[in-house]
C-alpha positions, 0 to 999 in steps of 0.5 A: 615800937617797944616792948611793955609789961606796964598795965597802962600800955597793955590796956592800949594794946588791948584796945587795939585788939578789941577794935580789930578782933572783937569789933571787926572780926566778931571774935568773942571777948573771952577768946581774945582776952584769954587770961594770958595778958599779964603772962605775956610781953606786949609789943606796941607800934607808935606812929605820930603819937598814936598806938596803931599796932600791937602783938603779944609774945609768949614764951612756952616751955619749948626751950629758946622759942617764942610764940607771937600772937594777937597781931593787930593793926588799926583799920585806918593804918593798914597797908602802910607796912606797920605790921611788917615793921612791928614783926621785924622789930619783934624778931630783932628783939627776940634774937637779942634775947637769944630766942632761936625760934619764933612761931605763930598761928596766922590767920590764913588771910594774913599768911602772905604778910608772914611769908614776906617777913620770913616765916615758913608754913609748917602745918595744915590749915585749921579752924581756930576756936574763933572760927577763923582759918589759921595755919602754923608758921615758924622762923628760925632765928639762928644764923638769920640777919634781921 
């Protein structure tokens, strides 16, 4: 797993997202690719020389916080803990750059993944622009061993 802002690697991350969000979940391209790709930091998980999972991080104006978005794992690599490992490494990275809070808007069907990683539900279920139910989750990184 590594963070990247290189165009070639971002394209690989976007390819994973296209397969997961557009092809599998039928999310419209303009919703998934929202123009924030080059304002974001992308994390990519590599396994046996293949990019299998990705997420992006944005740093909103809220001080010392990071928003994790677009978590995606290729279908044939799911249920092998790649998402968990990607999240754990991402949280370690965020802590190393002195981020105090990470938050995300989880697809409801993935809520347990985030709970097991240490996130807590802090909002009500809502239907996102994609038409998929989501819920806000947060994690304090202060005083947390990761």
